[in-house]
C-alpha positions as CSV (number, residue, x, y, z in Angstrom):
1,M,-11.9,12.4,0.3
2,K,-8.6,11.0,1.4
3,A,-7.3,7.9,2.8
4,M,-4.7,5.7,4.0
5,I,-3.6,1.9,3.1
6,L,-1.6,0.6,5.8
7,A,1.0,-1.9,3.8
8,A,4.1,-1.8,5.5
9,G,3.7,-4.7,7.7
10,L,6.0,-7.7,6.8
11,G,3.3,-9.8,5.9
12,T,4.1,-13.0,7.6
13,R,0.8,-14.4,8.2
14,L,1.0,-15.1,3.7
15,R,4.1,-16.7,4.1
16,P,5.3,-17.9,1.6
17,L,3.3,-15.7,-0.5
18,T,5.1,-12.8,0.9
19,D,8.7,-14.3,0.7
20,D,9.8,-12.2,-2.5
21,R,7.2,-9.6,-2.3
22,P,5.2,-7.4,0.3
23,K,1.5,-8.3,0.7
24,A,0.1,-5.6,-1.0
25,L,1.3,-7.0,-4.0
26,V,0.2,-10.3,-3.7
27,T,-2.6,-11.4,-6.4
28,V,-6.3,-12.8,-5.8
29,A,-7.9,-14.0,-9.3
30,G,-5.1,-11.9,-11.0
31,R,-5.1,-8.6,-9.4
32,T,-3.2,-7.3,-6.3
33,L,-4.7,-6.8,-3.6
34,L,-3.4,-3.1,-3.5
35,E,-5.2,-2.5,-6.7
36,I,-8.3,-4.3,-5.3
37,A,-8.2,-1.7,-2.0
38,L,-7.2,1.3,-5.0
39,E,-9.7,0.4,-7.0
40,R,-12.7,0.1,-4.3
41,L,-11.7,3.4,-2.7
42,H,-12.1,5.0,-5.8
43,I,-14.8,3.9,-6.5
44,F,-16.3,5.4,-3.2
45,G,-15.2,8.9,-3.9
46,V,-11.7,8.7,-2.8
47,N,-8.7,10.7,-4.9
48,E,-6.0,11.1,-2.5
49,V,-4.6,8.1,-0.8
50,I,-1.1,7.7,1.5
51,V,0.2,4.1,1.4
52,N,2.8,3.3,4.2
53,V,5.1,0.8,3.1
54,H,8.1,-0.8,4.8
55,N,9.0,-4.2,3.7
56,F,9.8,-4.2,-0.2
57,G,8.8,-1.2,-0.1
58,D,10.2,-0.1,-3.5
59,M,8.4,-2.7,-5.2
60,I,5.4,-1.2,-4.0
61,V,6.5,2.3,-5.2
62,E,7.8,0.7,-8.8
63,Y,4.1,-0.8,-9.1
64,L,2.1,2.4,-8.6
65,K,4.5,4.3,-10.8
66,A,4.4,1.7,-13.9
67,S,0.5,1.5,-12.8
68,G,0.0,5.5,-13.1
69,N,-1.3,5.8,-9.6
70,F,-4.7,3.6,-10.9
71,G,-5.2,8.0,-11.5
72,M,-5.3,8.8,-8.1
73,R,-3.1,11.1,-6.1
74,I,-1.1,8.7,-4.3
75,E,1.9,9.3,-1.7
76,V,4.3,6.9,0.0
77,S,5.2,7.4,3.8
78,R,8.1,5.1,4.0
79,E,8.9,3.7,7.3
80,D,12.2,2.9,8.3
81,V,11.5,0.5,10.9
82,L,7.9,-0.6,11.4
83,L,5.7,1.9,13.7
84,D,2.5,0.0,14.2
85,T,-1.0,1.3,12.8
86,G,-0.8,4.3,15.7
87,G,2.6,5.4,14.2
88,G,2.0,4.7,10.7
89,L,-1.4,7.3,10.9
90,K,0.8,9.5,12.8
91,K,4.2,9.5,10.4
92,A,1.5,10.1,7.9
93,A,-0.3,13.3,9.4
94,P,0.4,16.7,7.8
């Protein structure tokens, strides 16, 4: 099963937590929001994930690499310009 995590936003509503990191890497109870989302997807049988990135995108790529992609097949879709939800989905489509 496949899924997509929309992580390209600027995280403006989470400031100041997102002043130096993407919203997906904000921690809650010692775990990043991205880790929590990926773990839940994995529990439901998802084994392929696309994560779209924009703001601090390289930090997300490095985090995934350091975490061994959480044992999943993860691809990153970079957005040089924010495409909003529909645009992010369309860009990631095969």
